[in-house]
N, C-alpha and C positions, 0 to 999 in steps of 0.2 A: 305423761304416761297418764295424763288431764290433769295433771295436779301441783303445785309447787314443791319449794327442796330450800335447806338454809343450812348453813352449817356454823359452828360455833367453833372455834377447835385457838389453841394456847400455842406458841413455838419463839420460835428467835426473835429480838426483834428487829434485826432485820430480815426477817422473811417478807419474799416478794409476796403478797395476798393475792395479788390477780393472776399470777403465774399458777399458784394452788387451785384457785378457782375454775382458770382454763382448763387444767388437769384433769379436775373434777367433772366438769362439765362433759370432756370426753366420755368419761365414763357412763356420764346419764345417756349419751347419748346412744350407747351402745348398747345400754339399758334397754331404752325406751323401744331401739329396734329391735328388740328383742320380743319384749312384754306388752307393750302398748296394745292393748285393746281398739286403741282410738287411734290406730293408722291402717289403712290399708296395705302397707308396705311390710309390716312388721310380720317375724316370724309367727305369733301366736294365730294373725291371723292368716297369712300361709298353713301352717296347718289345719286348721279347719276350713279352707278352702279346697285341702286333697282330696282327692274321691275317696270314700269308704274302703278300707282295709288297706291301701297303699301308704306303705312306710314314708315317713317324712325324715332329713337329719335334722337335728335343730341345733343351737350354738347353745354352749357350754351357762349359760345364765336361764333359758328357758328350761332345761334340762335339768336344770337343780332345783327349778321354781315347780317343775311340773312332778320330781320323784318327792321335796317337802309335800306339796299338796296332795300326793297319793298318800301317801303317810299319815298325814292327818287326817284325812278320810277313812283311811283302816281306821287310826287309833279310837278317832270319834264315834265313830260306828257311822257313819253318813252323815253326821249332821254338817260337817264343813263337807261343802261337793264341789268343784271345781266348775261342773257340767252345770249348773243352776240357773244359768244366763237365760234359758225361754223361760222359769218363771219369774224368772225378776222382770224382763221385759213386759209377761202376761201381765202384770202387777202395777204398772206403770211405773217402774223404777230406774235408775240408769240412765240413757238415753233415748229410754223411750216416752213417746206419750203420756204425761201423765193421765191416769185414770180420775172418773167422777161415778164409778159405779164399781161391785164388786163381779169377778169373774166368773163363767157358771162352770157348774162341776165338771161338765163336759172339758169347756176348756181348761181348766187345772187338770184334767187326766190326761188330754191330750200332750201338755205340757212337760207333765212330770215322765211320762214316756221319753223324754229325750234326756233326762237326767240320770245319769251313773256315770260315776268315775270309773267302777269295774268297767266300761264298752272303749277305755283307754290302754291302752299295751305300748308299758315301757320296752323295749331292746335290751337286757342285758349284757349282749357285749358292743355295744357302742350307743352312740348319743341317736336314736334312730326311734320317732313314734308313731302309732296309729293308732285310725278313732275305727273303732270293730259296727260300728254303728254311727246315724247319725246326729250324732252330740255335735255340741258347740264349747270350747277350750276356753274358759275367761281365767286368768290369772290375777286379774285386780285384786282377791279377795288376799293374794301374799306379795304380790310384786313391791308394794313400797315399801314393806318391812325387808325384806330379800335387798334391794338395792340400798336402802338404808345402810346396812351390813356392810353390800360391798363397799360404798362410800368410806365407813369404817375402818374396813382392814387397808383400804388404800392407803386413808390418812396414819396408817399404826406405822404400815408399810417405810411411808414416807418422813416420819419420825415426828410424827404429828398426833401423840399417841394419848394427850388429852383434850378430845372434843364429844361434842353433841352433835348427833346428824337426824335432820325432820327430812321424812317426805311421806306428803299428801295424811300429815300426822303420827304418823309412823315412825317411832324413834327407836337411835340405837347411844348409848352415853357408854363412854369408855374414860378411862383414869380421871383426873379431877380439873374444878375449877383453878383458874388462875390464883386464886386466893387460900386455895387448898381445899375447898368443901366441895363434897359431894358436887355433881349436877342437879339441881332442882327443875322437878317439872309440873307442872299444874292440872289437875284435872276438874274439867269441865264439870262444872253443877248442874243436871237437868232441868231443862224447861225454864233458865234464868236467860237476860241476853248472854250475849258471845262475849266470852270471858272471865266473864264470874269463876271464882274459883271456889271449889268441891273440898278437895285436900291437896296436899304440896306432897311428893315425894323426892328422895335425894338420893340417887342415884349414882351407881359407877361400873361400866363391864355389865352392864343389863340393855336388853332392848324391850320396849316398853310399848303398850299398845292399848288404845282404848275402843269399842265397838258401843252404840247406842243407839235409842233408838226415837229420839226426839228430837230431831232436827229432819227428817227424811219419813215421813208419813204423809197419810191421807184421811180422811175419814166420813165412813160414810152412816146417814141414821145414829149419831151417834158413837159409833163404834170405830176403832181406832187401829189403822192395819197400819202397822211401820213398815220401814223398808228390809228387816232381817228377815228370809224366806226361810221357813226348815223344808230341805229338799224333803224328808220323807211325807210330809203330807199337801207339800203346793202350796202351805199358805204360811200370810206372815205368823209370828210368835204371839203369841195371848199371853203369856205368863207375867209377871208383876219386876221383872229387871228391866232396870233403866236405861243400864250401862253396865259394864262392864270392863275393868282395867287391868291387862295381865303385864307382870314383870315378868322376863324369861333370865335370869341373871347365866350369863355363860355362853349363853344361846346368839345366833346368829342376826334371829328376828322371834319377836310375839310375833308377826301379825297370821292371822287365820284364825288364834289360838282363841282370841275372842270372843270371833264369829261362831266357832263352835259352841261356847261356854254359853254365847245369849241363847241358842239353839237347843239347847239342852235342857238349860232352864235352872233356877237353883239349886235341888241338891244335886242334881247329878253334875251339874258343871264344876262344883265344885268339888265336890268326888272324884270328877277328872283332872280339874287343876293338882289336886294334891296328888293326885297317880304321876302327875308327870311334872313335878317338881317344879312349879308354877304358883308365885307367889300376886294373888286375886283380890282386889276390891270389888264388890257389887253396889252399886246403889241401886232401892230396889222400892215401889214404888207401894204405898200403904192404900186401906179401900176409900181413903178419907182424900187421898189424893197429895198427902206428903210422902217425903221421901226418909227414909235410910239406910243406913249401911252396913253390909256382911264383908269381912277379909278374913283370910286365913292366916295359922300361926306367921307361915313365913313372909307374909306384908307387912306385919306389923312394923318391924325394925326399920321400913325405908322409909315411914311416917315423918316429916319435919314439921318445925314449926311453923302451924299456918299464917303468914304474913298483913291477912289483913289483908282490903281492900280486893282491887283489883290485879290483875297480871297480864303480860304483852303474849304470852301462852297461849296455843289455840286448841290443846287439849281439851 
């Protein structure tokens, strides 16, 4: 899916680690073939290439991902939308050529006309999907977290219940570390060199994801345009949230939730988190360029003592 992955797990001393890795890579191969927007032969690419109105049978992984994406689209009131790719491309993000100017209103309106998850229909009686108009489905916003959950399920079912899976920065923690403590995950500080830690959370049986605007953006005439696009306006978000970290206890994935909250903004985003039993930390920009934190009550128990210095985590 155009990214990296890593797995840490504990097991019997005679565990054949190479064999475990080989099995995980088989799982990843199936996930990549179903979900990758970087492959011409993937199932999501095949779906986008099918004629409008034609039903397409899709494998379990794509079906599950599309169902979750549709659920998140409805729950977030459209803040998260799997069909936002035309706008992402227009603004010069993803695999598009980076922009040095701002799109025109006419260009934005044209791209927005192709953004609407309501134009994606999933047949309730089987794994069949069709596009009702010329939309382009992109599951990159939920696929890495979903894939991390799949690998987590494989490890648990094969006797390795203590593990931490990471795919493209999306994580799924299960069980405990070998020393009996919870898994510790560093949350990256905005605007700092990569690897500088803002906070550390201690987690178990929890999905973890972070979305931020401080790595992928461009500036024109002093205005900053981050890669987080609001599907409803067709423009990058303009509020003060620098990053959102979401912990989703008991869920397969937290992927997608952070993006939705980034689009919703501070107040609506926090209300959304509370309504969906999500533990959330926001890092907010002040007018003077400094940062401050806001988190809900359910996030506080996960905060670990900051170890100081840097960490090798990419969160």
